[in-house]
N, C-alpha and C positions, 0 to 999 in steps of 0.2 A: 503494500500500500504505500511506503513512504516514497518508493521508485516512480510510482504514478504521480504523486502531489510533486515532488521533484518535476519530472518532465512536463507537468502542466505549468509548472512556476516559469521553466525556462520558456516555454511559448509564450506564456503572454508577457514577460520582461522583451521579447522579441518583437512581440506586436505592437508592444508602448512603445520602442525604440525606433520601430520602422514608420511610424505613425498609421498604423491600421488597427482593424479591429479586432480586440482581442478575441470576442465571441467568434468571429468569423476567422480567425487563426486556428482557434482550438477544434471547429467545429471540421476544417480542413484536414488538421492532422487526424482526427477520429474518422473522417472520412477515409483518408486513406488506407488507414491501419485496417479497416472493415473491406478493403481491396476495391474501391472504388477506381475507375479507368482514369488515365491523366492524357494531356496532349503534351506528344512529344515536340511535335515541332510545327510550323505553320507556314504557308508560302502565300502572297507575299511576307515577308518578316514582320514583325511589329515593329511600327515605326520606319519601314522601308519609303522611301519617294521615288518622285519618276516612274510611277507605275505604269505599265499601259493600260491604255482605257478598255482593251479588251482581255487584259488579265484574267486567269481562271483563278479560284482560290483553294489551296490544298493544306487538308488538315491532316496527322496523321497521330495517331491513338497509341496507349501504351499497350493496350489490348484488343481483341476482338469486339467489333461494335454490333451492335442491331441496326442493319441496313434501314429497318424499315422507321428507324427513329431519327434518321439523318435526312431530313427533310429543312422544308422552309420555314416549320415551325419551330424544329429544334435548332437550327444554324440561319440566322435571321442577317442579311447584309443589309444597310442601310447608311444614307449619309450622315454624317455628324452633323452639318449644317442643315435642319429640316426647312430651310426655305427653297432650297434645290431641289426639294421632291415635286415633282410635276405631277406625278402620278401615286396615289396610296400604294404603298408596298410595289416600287416598281419591279423588286427582282422577285416576285411572288412564283412566277413561273418556270424560275432557274433550274438548270439540270443537278442534278443530285445524284453522283455515281460513287460508290463505295467499292472497294478494292481491298476484298480480303486477303491478299498475299503482303501486301504491304500496309493493312492497318488504314489506308489512306482514304480520307473523304475527297473527292474532286468536286468543285463547284463550279458551273459555265453560267455566268450570269447570262439573264435572258435578253440584256439588252448593255449597251456599251456602257461605262461610268463615264458621269459628265468630269470634263478636264480641271485639273487644280481643284480637288475636293478630296476631303478624310473621308474613310470608307472606315467603317466600325463594321466589325463581325462578333455577333454574341451567340454562344451556345449557352443553351437552356438546360434546363433540369430534365426536359425531354427527352433530351441525347441519352440513350442507354449502352451499355455494356451488352456481350452478349449472356451476359450473366445476370441482366435487368438493372445494373447498379448505375447511377447516373455521377457526372461528373464531382469530384468536390468542390465544396465552396470555397469562393475565390475572397481574396483578401479585398480585393476593390469592385466587387459585384455585387448586386442586392437583389431582393425579392427571388424570381425564377431565374437570373442571372447566374453562369457558373463559370463561364470561361470569355474572354471578351481580348480581342487586338484592333489593331487599325491599321492603316496605310495609307498614303496621299498619292493621288494621280497625276501625271504628268502635264502639265499645262500644253493647251490648245497651240497649234500650230498658228504662224504668222501668217495676217491676210495678204494676200497679192496687191501689191500697190501698182501696179505698171498700167497704163493708161489701154485701155480694151475697147473693143467696137461694141457700142451703145446696144445693137440688138442682141449679142452675144450674152449682154450683161444682164438685159432684159430674160431674156430666155433661161439664162442661167436660175436665176432668182425663182423665174415659175416654177422652174425645175424642183429648186430645193424647199420653196410653199407649199409642193403638192402633198394631199394627205396621202401617206404610204401605207404600205403592208405595215410596216412595225409600229407604227401610229395607230392603226386600225387595232391592232393585238392591244396594245396598252389602253386604248380607251374603253375597249370592250371590258376589261377585267375592272378599270375605274367605275364603267357604269353598272358592274354588277354588285360591286363592296358599296356603290353611294347611290342607286338607283332601283335595286331589285330588291323588294319586300320580302319576299319568297328567300333571299340569299341571305338577305341581312338578320331574318326571324331565326334561323336556326341551321344555315347553310355552316358544313364542316370546313375552315380554312384551308385544311392540307389539302382538300380533295379538287379545290376551284384548279382547273388548266384549262389552257386554250388548246385545243385539239387539230384546229385546221383554220386557214384564213384562205377564201377564193376572191379573185378581183372579179368584178361583173359590171357588165356593161359600160358606164361613166368614167369618165377618169376618176379618181380616188374615192371610185366605190367598191365596197367588199362586203361579205358576208363571214361574220367570224363565227367560228363555231367553240362554243365550250361545254364543260362538263363539271359537274358538282355533287356530292351528296348532302342531303337534310337529314337530321334527325327524325322528322316527324310527317305523316302525308299533307297533302294540300297545298295551296299557293299561297302569296299574298303575307299579309300581317294576319297571325292565326290565333292571337290573343285572347283570352277567354272562349276559345274554341275547344271541343272535344277530341283530342287527336289520339292517332294512334301511332306508339313509335316504333322504330325500325328504321335502319338507314333506307333513305329513297335515293336512285341515282336519276340523276335528272339530265338533259340533253337542252342547250340553248342554241340558239341563232340570233346573232344580232347583225342587222344591217345597217352599213354607213352611208353616206352619200355628202363628200365634199366634207369629213369631218363630223358630219349630223346625224345622230342616229336617227333612223324613220322606220325601222320595224322591227319587233322582240318577237320572241314566240321560247318558252319553255316547255318542252316536249309535246311541241305543237298544237296546246291547248290554252295556254295563260300568255297574255298579253303584257309584258312586264309595263309598256308605255303606260296605258289605260289600265291598268290593275285589274283586269277583266277576263273572263273566261273567251276565247276565242269563237266566235259564233261562224259553223261552216256553211 
């Protein structure tokens, strides 16, 4: 018993001298002793600068991990400067691939990072080892957070200042300002998060994904297909309704015309814009 008290005393003294919470440090040591997995290395490195805008994020663990927990809910990508986030959770549909041989999670962001911005990667308690244990409590994390690191992206390349043909400039500007496939994909996710009462009521965040983007008709016109799972049956805001529980799979189609949502359907039965059953 004396040895235990002595070890805890050392941990508390170290925590106080390092400016960390003694409680978190003690919890961290207890978690380690109980066999919790740890992060062995990260890429880009914590504090790295001039990181490419299309860089992948790699996280290597000390133990075999449960790949089902390595997703957008467990490993969160975000801009430190929240004002730079144009869409809600812009990296929601990033690719998460786990290599069991190297115990490495490779995250391929769903879109390029913005230039000259700090990117923060946060691992939550949802990340589990194959044995079902979460990462140890971190000294500088709070709540459900267990591990955090950050890096800064490279600055944008300088603008070309040479004098060019006016018609070329106009054509280039029109091309750059056009509503693109990538924009349609991001706008569709944003629309579901903010405009779909069905999804907002009980949609499971980790299940929302864009499955297909088709160009239709006019320039800047797209049909975006998405899937998600809800916890209860029915559509719209179902507050005070009698509901049957059980995962319910939904298919969504959102049509854009020059950046505007003009048609929507969940399971070809529910109009998200009008919030009513579609009459055939």
